N, C-alpha and C positions, 0 to 999 in steps of 0.2 A: 090855402094848403090843411092839406090832411095830417097834422102831427103824429109822431109815432111813438114819443113818447112826452112824459110831463115829468116837470119836476118840484120833487115831494119835500117839504118843511122838515120834514128827516136831516138833521145837517151833519156835521163834526169841522171842528177845529185842529186845518193839518199843523205843523211844526213850521213853520209860515206865519200863523196866525194866519190863514183863509180861512175864511167858511167854505164850505166842499158839501153840495147839495144831494142824498139821493135820487134818483130818476126810476120811471114805473113806463113799461110801455104801453099802449094805451090803445095799438092795433097788432096783430100777428105779422111779422116777417120772418123769410129766412128761415130759424131755427126759435127767434123768441115769439113768445105767445103772449098775448094779451095781458097786461097786469100781471105780468115778470118783474121781480124788481131787479134792477142795474145797479151799475157800480155809481159813485163819488163826480159828480162834476162843480164846476165852478157858474159856469151860465151857458145857454145852452150855447150860442158859439161855440163851444168847445166840441160838440157832436153835434156832427149834418143830422138834420133833420129828415133829408133823403137817403133814398138808399137805404142796406142793410147793415152796417154799419154799426157796435153797438160796443155798450161798458158793460161790462158784467163782475160777479162777487164784489170783493171791495176796494180794486183797481178802482186809480183817482183819476184825474183830469183839472189842469188847473190852468192861469197866465193867457198868452192868445195860444195853444196847440189848441187842434181842429184836427179832428176823423171825419173823415168821409169813405164811398165806396161801400167796399164789405168788409171794411179792415174789421176787427175781430182784437180787445182790452180785456183781463182777466186777471183774477189771483188779484195778486197786490203790485199789479204793475202800476206805475207815476211816468205819466206823463205832462209835460210843463215845457217854460219857455215859447219859444217857434215853432216847438218841433211838427211838423205835418204829416198824420199818419192815414194813407189811402189805397184803395186797391183790395186785393187780398190780404191787405198783410195781419200778420195774429200776432198779437206778443200779451206774454204768460208770465205767469211765477215774480219773480221780484223784479222783473227788468225795470228802468228806466229811462227814460225819454228826453232827453233836453235840449237847449239851443237851440239851433237853426234845424237842429237832423230832419231829412225826410226819407221815411219807412215806405217804400210801396212795391208793386209788384206783389209775390206768392212769398216775401219774405217771413219770419219763424224768429223772433227774440225772445229770450224765457231765459228759464235761471236767475240766474245774479248780472245776468248782461247788463253796460250800462254803455250808453249811446249819445254824446251829445258832438258841439260845436259843430260846424257845419257839414256831418256825415252825411253821408249818403248812399240808404242799401235798401235792391230792390230786387229783380228777379226771383229764384229759390234760394236766397239766402240760409244760412240757417247759422242764429250765435247765440251761446250759451257764455258770454263775459264779454266783459269791458274790454272795448276797444281803441286802439289809439286813431287818430286822429291830428293831418297837419297841415292847418292853412299858411300858404303861398303865395307869390306877387299874383297870380293869375287861377290856380287850381287849388278846391283839399283835395290831400289823397289820405285816405279813408282803406287803415290796416285791416280786412276778418280773415275771411279765408282766403280769397283773395287782394290783389291790390284796388282799388278806384280812383285811378284820377281823372274828376270830374266826372264824364257822364263814362266813362275808358275802363273798364271792369278787364283785366285776367289775371294768369297766372302769375306768379317770381318768375318763373322759366321762360313766358310769354317775354313781360317787358327784357327779361334778361338779353333776350336772343334781336330782342326787334331791329331791324337794320337803321340806320338815316335815314332811306327813300320810306319805310316804315311809319316813321312814328313824323316826321315830314306831311306826310297825308292825313295827320288826323286833323293837325289844327296850323291854321298858316304861323302859330307862335310856336308850335310843340316844340318843334327842332333845340330849337335857341335854349328853348324851357326847360327839354329832358338833359341838353350837355350841363346844362347848368344845378340839376335836382337828383339826377342817374344814381351817380354813388348813395347819396346820401339815401335815398329812398329804398335801395335794394339793401342800405347798412341796416333803417332802422326794421323792415319788411321781415328780415330773417330773424329779427326779435320778436317784434309784435305781429308777424302772420299766425298761423294755425291751420292745423286739417280743419277741414268739413265736419262739421258734428255726423251729419250723416247723408249720404245721395239719394237725392230725389230722384223717382224713376220719370222717363216724361211722363205726360198729363195726370202726376200726381196734385 
């Protein structure tokens, strides 16, 4: 396989005592030019050699975290744990992604955002702050611009107004679960959810 980057000897010790290494592009792809110096990673499994995914600036990736697809990690972002970043996702600023978090689609995570646990962020979500997650016996709930329960993502208003029949059609276990968790979920959402940072236009 024609690798797109190499690991350099230049390294740094992170706050946990891990040694992270700079990378350098060995060929041109997307907006990356051959010879460009990238960010830091712990080992090659952190950044896939296939696709246009890239880490730049002083961004760091370590642990079992993996970057795939066309994802871009920039600035001072830190990706760790078992986090999985894919698609056209962009992580920048001082954002921190950890745990079993999955970020995909066209999601943009920036600023001082912190995402952890079993959070699942996709679509055109734009997040610039810490988000809350709640693990239940079946599904993980992520409170961002909307409420995501498992793979279902809707606004507070939509979740509030769904009929029992609509909930039951989502999953064979959904209605019993929703009757148990609805009031808790909506109460947390009033505090934890926030307005979108901006609205992406179709095609962006």
